[in-house]
Legacy VTK file of the C-alpha trace (Angstrom):
# vtk DataFile Version 3.0
C-alpha trace
ASCII
DATASET POLYDATA
POINTS 300 float
177.146 108.589 91.737
174.182 106.843 90.089
172.641 106.189 93.508
173.048 109.854 94.370
171.332 111.099 91.206
168.375 108.631 91.409
166.397 110.679 93.948
166.876 113.833 91.883
165.461 112.033 88.830
162.522 110.586 90.737
161.722 113.864 92.454
160.427 115.698 89.351
158.342 112.646 88.378
156.670 112.575 91.818
155.992 116.306 91.686
154.576 115.945 88.162
152.249 113.108 89.274
151.036 115.136 92.233
150.520 118.149 90.012
148.516 115.966 87.610
146.313 114.677 90.413
145.613 118.132 91.818
143.198 119.259 89.054
141.401 115.912 89.259
140.974 116.248 93.029
139.724 119.816 92.632
137.169 118.640 90.064
136.007 115.904 92.438
135.598 118.366 95.307
133.724 120.755 93.033
131.444 117.951 91.835
130.743 116.879 95.429
129.840 120.457 96.356
127.537 120.748 93.336
125.846 117.444 94.179
125.435 118.524 97.783
123.959 121.846 96.682
121.572 120.050 94.310
120.501 117.703 97.107
119.789 120.660 99.406
117.789 122.413 96.677
115.717 119.280 96.035
115.131 118.815 99.754
113.999 122.420 100.172
111.718 122.193 97.126
110.043 119.068 98.500
109.834 120.510 102.034
108.382 123.893 101.112
104.808 122.666 100.364
104.640 120.902 103.731
106.057 123.931 105.532
103.532 126.142 103.748
100.720 123.752 104.757
101.815 123.899 108.405
101.971 127.696 108.323
98.544 127.970 106.659
97.040 125.672 109.294
97.798 128.325 111.936
96.051 131.107 109.985
92.427 132.118 110.041
90.256 131.317 107.043
90.312 134.954 105.909
94.119 135.149 106.019
94.524 131.705 104.408
92.295 132.729 101.481
94.173 135.936 100.642
95.994 136.111 97.324
98.924 136.478 97.521
99.077 134.779 100.936
100.412 136.750 103.871
103.366 135.383 105.802
102.923 137.932 108.595
99.283 137.065 109.291
98.403 136.458 112.965
98.523 132.849 114.106
95.575 131.005 115.596
94.587 127.474 116.610
91.078 127.798 115.201
91.734 125.268 112.413
92.948 122.641 114.881
89.991 123.240 117.187
87.686 122.701 114.218
89.524 119.503 113.299
89.229 118.023 116.774
85.498 118.672 116.771
85.042 121.628 119.080
83.173 123.553 116.380
81.550 120.797 114.337
80.861 118.157 116.966
82.470 115.459 114.761
85.373 113.626 116.374
88.386 112.620 114.237
89.405 109.816 116.580
87.277 106.990 115.064
88.639 107.597 111.531
92.179 107.807 112.893
91.698 104.565 114.812
90.286 102.903 111.681
93.272 104.022 109.619
95.684 102.816 112.273
93.937 99.450 112.569
93.771 98.882 108.824
97.344 100.028 108.175
98.975 98.063 111.013
96.979 94.881 110.384
97.619 95.018 106.626
101.338 95.670 107.176
101.669 92.689 109.518
99.841 90.425 107.072
102.020 91.665 104.210
105.196 90.810 106.126
103.894 87.401 107.188
103.108 86.524 103.562
105.932 88.361 101.763
108.910 87.010 103.733
108.227 83.280 103.066
107.329 84.052 99.438
110.527 86.031 98.945
112.501 83.253 100.660
111.102 80.745 98.166
111.942 83.040 95.252
115.491 83.929 96.309
117.225 81.558 98.723
115.241 78.448 97.736
114.140 79.431 94.229
111.195 77.589 92.737
110.996 76.612 89.076
110.296 79.496 86.687
110.608 81.996 89.500
110.970 84.818 86.972
107.457 84.098 85.725
106.213 84.295 89.299
107.904 87.654 89.812
106.437 88.976 86.576
102.985 87.849 87.709
103.403 89.789 90.954
104.494 92.839 88.991
101.650 92.538 86.480
99.085 92.864 89.265
100.260 96.454 89.783
99.707 97.350 86.123
95.901 97.378 86.439
94.584 100.805 87.503
92.862 100.646 90.863
89.734 102.294 89.490
89.341 99.471 86.951
88.794 96.979 89.767
86.635 99.264 91.869
83.223 98.049 90.656
83.995 94.293 90.958
85.427 94.808 94.436
82.390 96.847 95.458
79.958 94.188 94.193
81.876 91.384 95.952
81.946 93.336 99.225
78.248 94.159 98.898
77.193 90.562 98.216
79.378 89.342 101.082
77.908 91.908 103.483
81.353 93.460 104.002
80.605 97.087 103.118
81.583 99.642 105.764
83.788 97.008 107.420
87.361 97.748 108.420
88.481 94.176 107.677
87.487 94.635 104.045
90.094 97.367 103.852
92.633 95.152 105.619
92.190 92.453 102.957
92.376 94.991 100.131
95.444 96.777 101.488
97.203 93.448 101.995
96.541 92.354 98.422
97.529 95.757 97.050
100.852 95.985 98.918
101.884 92.323 98.759
103.412 92.396 95.213
105.747 95.309 95.897
106.634 93.804 99.289
107.596 90.482 97.668
109.772 92.302 95.133
111.506 94.305 97.841
112.018 91.376 100.202
113.379 89.195 97.410
116.094 91.765 96.652
117.002 91.867 100.352
116.969 88.095 100.868
119.065 87.515 97.753
122.020 89.007 99.658
121.725 86.624 102.631
124.684 84.184 102.662
123.392 80.726 101.841
126.155 79.175 103.971
124.602 80.281 107.258
121.230 78.869 106.217
122.804 75.568 105.244
124.668 75.480 108.560
121.422 76.046 110.439
119.730 73.295 108.423
122.553 70.871 109.258
122.085 71.713 112.940
118.440 70.677 112.639
116.728 74.067 112.361
113.374 74.008 110.597
111.991 76.607 108.219
110.200 78.687 110.910
113.385 78.783 112.992
115.493 79.747 109.977
113.110 82.553 109.032
112.740 83.987 112.537
116.215 83.478 114.024
118.559 83.446 111.024
117.043 85.349 108.124
115.014 88.011 109.944
117.936 89.523 111.957
120.106 89.695 108.816
117.492 91.496 106.716
115.986 93.564 109.553
116.655 96.861 107.700
114.900 95.475 104.626
111.935 94.332 106.709
111.703 97.784 108.293
111.792 99.479 104.886
109.134 97.158 103.481
106.920 97.593 106.540
107.205 101.376 106.429
106.340 101.579 102.735
103.397 99.220 103.198
102.172 101.276 106.160
102.422 104.539 104.203
100.567 103.128 101.194
97.816 101.757 103.434
97.501 104.936 105.472
97.259 107.195 102.403
94.799 105.078 100.397
91.592 106.978 99.614
89.772 105.503 96.603
88.621 102.168 98.035
88.126 103.626 101.511
85.893 106.329 100.061
83.719 103.875 98.121
83.596 100.881 100.479
83.127 102.674 103.805
80.377 104.883 105.140
80.069 105.806 108.788
81.586 102.988 110.848
84.797 102.228 108.966
85.703 105.542 107.326
89.423 106.286 107.494
91.440 109.444 108.078
91.784 110.386 104.354
88.011 109.996 103.954
87.473 112.193 107.007
89.813 114.767 105.463
87.589 115.088 102.391
84.648 116.022 104.621
86.193 119.476 105.061
85.537 120.177 101.377
81.837 121.044 101.448
79.301 122.696 99.165
79.910 125.909 101.100
83.454 126.051 99.768
86.991 124.988 100.573
88.014 125.890 104.119
91.737 126.043 103.495
92.938 126.561 107.068
90.821 123.661 108.357
91.981 121.380 105.547
95.632 122.240 106.226
95.191 121.621 109.970
93.522 118.278 109.280
96.213 117.324 106.751
98.980 118.125 109.246
97.362 116.004 111.971
96.723 113.095 109.597
100.307 113.253 108.287
101.881 113.104 111.746
101.659 109.289 112.230
103.397 108.666 108.899
106.041 111.291 109.631
106.612 109.857 113.101
106.970 106.327 111.725
109.375 107.508 109.036
111.459 109.475 111.521
111.627 106.574 113.964
112.673 104.106 111.270
114.807 106.395 109.127
118.066 104.560 109.866
116.546 101.187 109.055
114.842 102.657 106.009
118.090 104.005 104.554
119.908 100.747 105.285
117.089 98.695 103.805
116.748 100.707 100.600
120.536 100.640 100.097
120.920 96.956 101.013
122.546 95.140 98.137
123.335 98.327 96.227
127.090 97.863 96.685
128.572 94.411 96.329
LINES 1 301
300 0 1 2 3 4 5 6 7 8 9 10 11 12 13 14 15 16 17 18 19 20 21 22 23 24 25 26 27 28 29 30 31 32 33 34 35 36 37 38 39 40 41 42 43 44 45 46 47 48 49 50 51 52 53 54 55 56 57 58 59 60 61 62 63 64 65 66 67 68 69 70 71 72 73 74 75 76 77 78 79 80 81 82 83 84 85 86 87 88 89 90 91 92 93 94 95 96 97 98 99 100 101 102 103 104 105 106 107 108 109 110 111 112 113 114 115 116 117 118 119 120 121 122 123 124 125 126 127 128 129 130 131 132 133 134 135 136 137 138 139 140 141 142 143 144 145 146 147 148 149 150 151 152 153 154 155 156 157 158 159 160 161 162 163 164 165 166 167 168 169 170 171 172 173 174 175 176 177 178 179 180 181 182 183 184 185 186 187 188 189 190 191 192 193 194 195 196 197 198 199 200 201 202 203 204 205 206 207 208 209 210 211 212 213 214 215 216 217 218 219 220 221 222 223 224 225 226 227 228 229 230 231 232 233 234 235 236 237 238 239 240 241 242 243 244 245 246 247 248 249 250 251 252 253 254 255 256 257 258 259 260 261 262 263 264 265 266 267 268 269 270 271 272 273 274 275 276 277 278 279 280 281 282 283 284 285 286 287 288 289 290 291 292 293 294 295 296 297 298 299
């Protein structure tokens, strides 16, 4: 009889537990929907200025200057023709090539220097490594404009003004601290056992870095490289001051559309869209690695 009544006693308790979990599950679903809605709103808010810039780039100067702007204005490629030099006779290709050269070269140098430094600060930590990390971080506390005059005088005395390799050196030094910080967080999650096993098998440091460590932290390397490339590509202050005609970059070329005659909004938007495309293409191509790299180590 006791065995027969046990299920009837347990049944109400099971139903009560399920009934207690139901409101909690509904709250979780509601919270997930609210978070998803908030994410979509944030994404739309951040995307709208770029979408508006793209739309304005296809308008004429008269339609782009109207207030309020007209969404139904006729579309034209006049701004893009002006950007590519058909109306002004100035080609954008040299500045774009300079930006690409400086950004790619600086990114490669940053990775070559940051990975061994991060390895020494994480997997094979040196003494007082926290002081070293703070020193790297402290270099980013100085405003860039505060070092502009000394850098200009050094470049002038060295005969390096209007030289693309001056920008490569500057971009490398500017992006190296943040790259070391990022790579250290990625390398800290590499299992030490596989490195010790490789060392026992006779692998040297270059082999360990290229064949053991690099494949494990490939998403982190991609994220660091992409961020370094974006920072180098978008830099304007030093490029504006240290370059002239030969080594001017794409952001410097973009400012040439703001003249004493006024702001040509459609031309500026067309130029901004074209200059943004390499960064957008790089981000789209490496988006999977970027997400993996930025989330690497977030969940133990």
